[in-house]
N, C-alpha and C positions, 0 to 999 in steps of 0.2 A: 579631459577632466581626470585628475588622478581619483583613484577610488580607496586612498588612504593607506594601501599597504606596500605603498614604495616610498620611501621619505627622501627629501628633497637630497641633490648630490652633495651638496656642503655638509648635511649631516651624516649620509652617508660615509663619505670620506672620514670625516672625525671619527665614528664608530669603527671604521677598518683599523684605524689606528690604535684604539685601546685594543683590541683583540691580542693577547700576550703570544699567541701562537706565530704570527707573523713578526714580533719585535725581533731586533738586531741583538738583544742581550742575549740570545743563545749561542750568538757566533764570538762573544767576549772569551776570553782566555781563562782557563779553568780557574785559576787563583783567583781572577777578580769575581767571576761568577759566584765562587763561594761567599766571598766577602759580602758582596751585593745581597745575596740569598740570606745571609747570616745576620746581616745588620736590619733588614726587613725582619726577619722572624724575631729578633731581640725586640724590634719596635713594636710588635704584636705583643708580644710577651709583657713587655712595660706598660703598654694600656690596659693588657688584661688586671697587671698587678695594681694600677694607679685606682682602675674603678674599683677593685676590691674595697675600696674605702670611702667611695662616692656618698657623697650627701648632698642633696639639695640644700642649694644657698642662695638667697635671692638675691646679694649682693652681687656675689660671683655671676650668676645669669645677667644680671643687669650692665655689668660690666662687657663681659662677653659679649654680648649683643650689641653692644654700642662700639666694641673694637672689631668685629668683624662686618658690622655696618661699613663702618670708616674705610675699612681695609678693602671691601668690594668697591666702593666709591673711589676710592684712590685706585685701583687696578682700571676700572672702567675710563675713568679722566686721563690716564696715562696710557693706555695702551698703545696708540700708535708712536708715541714719544719711545715707550720702552722696545717696540721694534726697531725702531730706527737705533736706538743703544746697542742694541743686540747685533744688528747688522753691522754696525761701525767698531764695537768691541773684538780685539785678536786674542783675548786673552780670555781667563776665566771672568764671566760676567754676573755681575749683580743686582740683582732684581730689586733693591730697595725696600722688599717687605720685612724685613726684619725689624724694623720700628714698630710694627703691629704685634709680630711673634713676642718680642722681649717685652714688649708692654705688657702685654698676657703673662707672660713668666713671672714678673714682677706684682701683679696685682688680683691674680687668681688662682684657686688650689691646682695642683699638676695636673690634674685629669681636665680641667676644663682648660688649660694652657694647650695641651697637648692635643686637645678635641678641635680648640679653635684653630692650631697650626695647620692641623689635618684637614679641617673645612676649607683652610684658606687655600692649600695648595690644590685641592680636590677644586675650587673653583678658577684657579689659574691655569688648570689643567686643561678644563674646559675651554677656559678663554684660549689657551695655545692652539686646542685642536679646532678652534672655529678660527683661527687665522692661519692654520696649516704650518705653524711653526715650531711646534713639539716633537721632541723625541721621547715617547711615551715611557720607556724603560729607565731612561735619564731622569724624567721629570719625577716619577715614584720614587726613586731611589733618593732623589735630593729631599721629596717629601718626607721619606722615612728618616733619613738623618736629621732634619728639623725638629720633626716631632720628638725623636729620641732626645737632641739636644734640649727641646723644650722640657722634656718630662725629668731630666737630671737637673738642668738649670733650676726648674721652680723648685723640685724636692729640694736640693740644695739649700736654695735661698729660703726658703720658709724654714727648714730645720736651722740655719744660722740665725735667722731673726728669733726664735724662741730659745735658743741656748748662747747667744753673744751675752755678755755683761752688758746692763744699761751704761750708755755712754750719753754724754751732753749733745745737744743739737743734732739729735739724730744720726749720732756716729755709728751705731751698730745696725742699723738699716743702710746706712751708705757702704759699710764694706761689705755687707750680704748683697748688696745690688752689684758692687764691682767684682766680686767674686764670681755672681752669677753670671756677669756679662764673659769674663773671662771665660768661664766654664763652657758658657753656649758657643761663643766665637771659636774656641779652641777645638771642641766635638766639632764642628762644622768643617772647620780647615783639615784638622787631622784625619777624620773618615773619610772625605772627598779625596783630598789629594792622595792617602793612602790606596785608595781604590782605581783611580788613573792611574798611579803608579805601577801597580800590579795589571791594568789593564792593556798598556803601553808598552811596558818593559823597562827597564832601567835606563832612566833619565836623568841629567842633571836637575837637582831640586828648583832652581831658579825657571826653569822652563815650563814648572806646574804651575806656579804662584800665579797669583794674579798679579798684574800690572802696579805700580805704586799707586796711580789714581783710583783705580778700582778698590784695592784694600783700603786706601784712606776713607774712600767712601762709605763701605761696608761698616767700619769701624765708627764712622760718624754716625751713620744709620743707627747703630745699636745705642750709640750715645744719645742719639735723639727719642728711640724707644724708652731709655731711662727716664728722661727727664718727661717725656707724655706719660708715664707711669705714674708720676708725682702729681702730675696735672690731673690726672684721672682721678686718684686717691681724694684731692683737696681741692681742685675745681672742675669738675668733669664735663659741665655745660661749656667750658673753653675748649673742648677737643677737637673740634672740627679745626681750630685754628690748626691745629697740628697737620691735617689733611690739607690744609691751603699750603702750610711752608715745605711739605712733602711734593706736592705738584710743582711748585716754584722750583724746588730743589733738583726735581728730576728734569726739567725744562734746561735749567742751567747745566747740569751735566751734559746734555745733548748738545749743547750749544759748543760748552768745551770741546767734546769731543768732533764737533764738526771744524772748530777752527783748528785742532791738532791734524784731523784727516786732510784739509786744504794746505797745511805745510809741509805734509809727509810724503815722501817717495813711497810707493805702495809694493817695491820690491823688496827695498832695503830698511825700510823704516827711518832712514837719515830723512834731513831736511830736504825739499825740493829746491829746483833752481831757484824761483820765484821767491821764495822765504828767506834762503841763504842770502840772497842779494840783498834784501831790506835790512838782515841782520847785519850783515856784513858793511853796507853803507853804514848805519848807526855807527858800528865799531870805529870804522874808518874817522869819523867825523869826531869821535872822543879821543882817539889817538893824535888827531891833528890838535884839539883844544888843550891837550895838557902834553903836549910835545913827546909823545912816546912814540917808540917805531913799532911797525909790524908787518906781518907779511902775509901772502898767500901761496898755497899750493893748489897746483892743476895737477891732478893724477889721472893718466892714462893707461888701461890695461893693455901689455903687449900681446898681439897679435890674438884677441879676444875674438875677434872673426871666426875664426878656425875653430875655437871651441862650441860655435852656435851652429858653424856648417857641418862639424863632423859628430859633434855628440848632441845636439838637439838643443832646444831654447832651455827646456826645463834645467838643464845641467848647466846653463850659462846663467840661469837666475839664480840657482843655489848658491855659483860661484861668487855673484853679484852680492845676494845676503852675506857671504861669508867675508868678503872684503868689507863690506861695511862695518862689520861686528869687529874686525880686525882694526881697523880704524877708530872708533869708538875706544877699543881697550888700549891703542900706543899713544892716542893723542891725550889733553887736559880735558875733563869734563867740560870747560866752559869755550872749547873750540868750538867754533861752529862748522860743522861736517857735513856735507850734501853731495847727492848725485845731482852732477849736473846735467847729466843725458848719455844715453848708451852706456858706455864702458868707462865713463869720465867722471871723476870725482873731485870735489875742491872742498879746500880748509882755509878758513880765516884764522891767524895766530895772532892772539893778543900781545903786545909788551916785548916781544923778540926781535933782536937787530937780524941783519942780514945773517951774520955766522952763525947764529945761534938757530935760526930757520932752516939753515943748510944741514945743521946736524940733526934737528928733527926730522928733515926729508931725507936722509941717508937712512936712519934709523925706520922710518915707516916704511921706505923700500925692502931694509932687511925683514921688517915683518910680512909684507907680502910676498916676499920670496920664500921665506920658512914655513909660509902658510899651506898646509896639506888638507885639501877637500877630499876626504875618504868618501868612497863607496857612493860617488856623486853619477860616474860613467856606467854605459851600460852592462859592462862586465864588471863593475865594482871596484876597478882599478883605481889608484889614487891621482887627482887631477893636481898640478904646480901649476902656478903664475907667476909671471913679474911683470913689473909696471915701469912707466916714465913718469917723472916729476918734471913740472915746470914750475920756478921759483921766482917770485917777483916780491919786493920788497917796498914798504913806505919808508923815509922818503924819496930812496935810490933810484926806483926806478917808475915813480909817477905819483901825482897827487891826488888823482881822483879813482874812485872802483873801476871806472872803464880802463884807465891808461894802465892800472894794475892788471887788470885780465886780459889786456891786448899783450902785455909785455910777458905775463905767465905763458900766454899762449905761443908766443915767440920762443921762448925758452924751452918749452915742451918740444916743440919741433925739433928746434937742435939737438934734444937729448934723444929723439927717436932716430934724426940722421946719425948722430954719433954711434948709434949702435944698440940702444935701448936698455933698460933696467939701469938708470942713472939719472943724477938730478941735473937738470939745465939751467942756466942763468940767461938772461936777457943779453944780445949781443953787447950792448953798451950799456955802463953801470956808470951813472953820475954822481958826483960826490954828494953826499948828503949835505944839506943847507941847514943850519941851526942859527937861530936869532940871535943876534948879539945880546 
């Protein structure tokens, strides 16, 4: 029996996570560390300034209690869903708490809004530590950014509401709300991405941005927060409906992520073989219905086994990712591209004749040939690769997907046997037959 002097293991682990001395924050590069500490200090200063004008406001207290109560219920109701979403997200993760934070920005004074956002992030920090999914310094920094954005957006919104000229149909309040939305979103994005950039070094901006789905989800959450604010002002007893909507939205987002994960190759981010075959079958049927040509390319990297055997599988995986990116850049956005297995890729080309498909295949080989994968080898030398392509076209080489894949496989074998780094065609090409 415990004497009460020792906390449970889970609690002790959570408390250890919150001790600043052990945080990895102190290993961050100095420019990023300076920005992190500077933003946190600026947040504290902003809170001090905001609270110099603090006054007790019954309406603001009631609204704040309702928002924080709903936000806690939302966090608890979706904890498992959020954990799965975090696990599945490969880019910056959107927590969807902005609906409550931005609702506060538009409905209570700046000091109340900042306090509410701070309390919400404290609760989420405790929740994450309980689930052992929190990196403390990152979460506290994100909280500081959110509090600072709430202070500035709420202050700006309240100032605009007081100083914009009267407009019909609530036009002034609408403009103030939209400008506050832009300020809140913009500050969060700029401050977080700038800090990440300083922490990881010069990288392309597109590598730092969330993917389009997560970015759209964040904007949608803020818009929902704007609508929730109007509901809170005019019909507050309907606010629980926002909680129901948020839970459903979060579950729908998880289902969407699971569907994407089920159709995606984990190493390259391309379609996997099963998803590609389903999509290619639909496109082939469409081509048959409209009497349009199409083709598929079966691409295999030359001597790729040597890369894995001599340089290791990590280098091989990096090469596969680079090839996948090169294929997406070279081909049209609607061409179905997949990793078919191992070092083999497959592409379905819509509305292209055999001759046009040959041109695309040759251009694709040139892109692979010119691709330089720098710094991936153990001694940081550059790695170059070539590939061979087997091409099969409808209707010349088959009427169904199985026939076309078999024809492309024979063509690939022909290209390999002829010396590699070339496009191969099936041994026999029959003339296209078109209805009279």
